[in-house]
C-alpha positions, -999 to +999 in steps of 0.1 A: +235+586+042+241+555+063+204+551+068+200+540+032+215+507+043+188+502+070+152+494+066+135+524+082+102+507+082+117+477+100+130+501+127+095+517+129+108+552+120+099+555+083+081+588+088+098+617+104+076+646+116+103+667+132+140+665+133+166+685+151+204+688+149+217+696+183+254+705+188+267+708+223+275+688+254+251+659+250+248+648+286+240+684+297+215+690+268+198+656+274+192+664+311+172+695+302+154+683+270+117+684+272+097+663+248+095+628+235+120+613+210+113+585+185+148+583+170+180+594+187+214+593+171+243+595+195+278+603+182+296+618+211+322+609+238+338+576+231+348+569+267+327+544+287+317+571+313+311+598+287+290+575+265+270+562+295+263+598+306+250+606+272+228+576+270+214+581+305+207+618+299+186+611+268+170+577+276+142+591+296+129+610+266+130+581+242+095+566+237+088+529+243+094+514+208+118+543+200+153+538+186+187+549+198+215+546+173+250+546+186+278+556+163+313+542+166+305+509+184+339+497+171+352+515+202+351+490+230+338+515+255+309+526+233+300+490+226+302+481+263+276+508+270+253+495+243+257+459+255+250+470+291+217+486+279+207+455+261+216+432+290+194+454+312+164+442+291+153+479+287+165+478+251+171+452+224+194+452+194+173+456+162+200+464+136+237+469+131+252+486+101+290+489+101+298+505+134+263+518+142+241+498+165+203+505+166+186+495+199+149+497+206+134+507+239+113+480+255+102+497+288 
């Protein structure tokens, strides 16, 4: 629904080949995930530590050029994690829609 406000072509994710809805502890699932990810939507723990654990657990599977979308960046702690990832130069901000920030993996 929210993606209708975002240019999927601009994000480089206009064609989905596979998609999965995964419900569970994100940081645990991410550590054991096998396979590459083009687009990852994180809507999990809103604490700084919890959000960072989620991001670090999944980041290794996101392909270079892939997108991570973080929901609820209105929470200071979530936004701080996203900003830290951008400041590291591993990611860059490519879009923001309401409280969702889309960052693209550079390396």
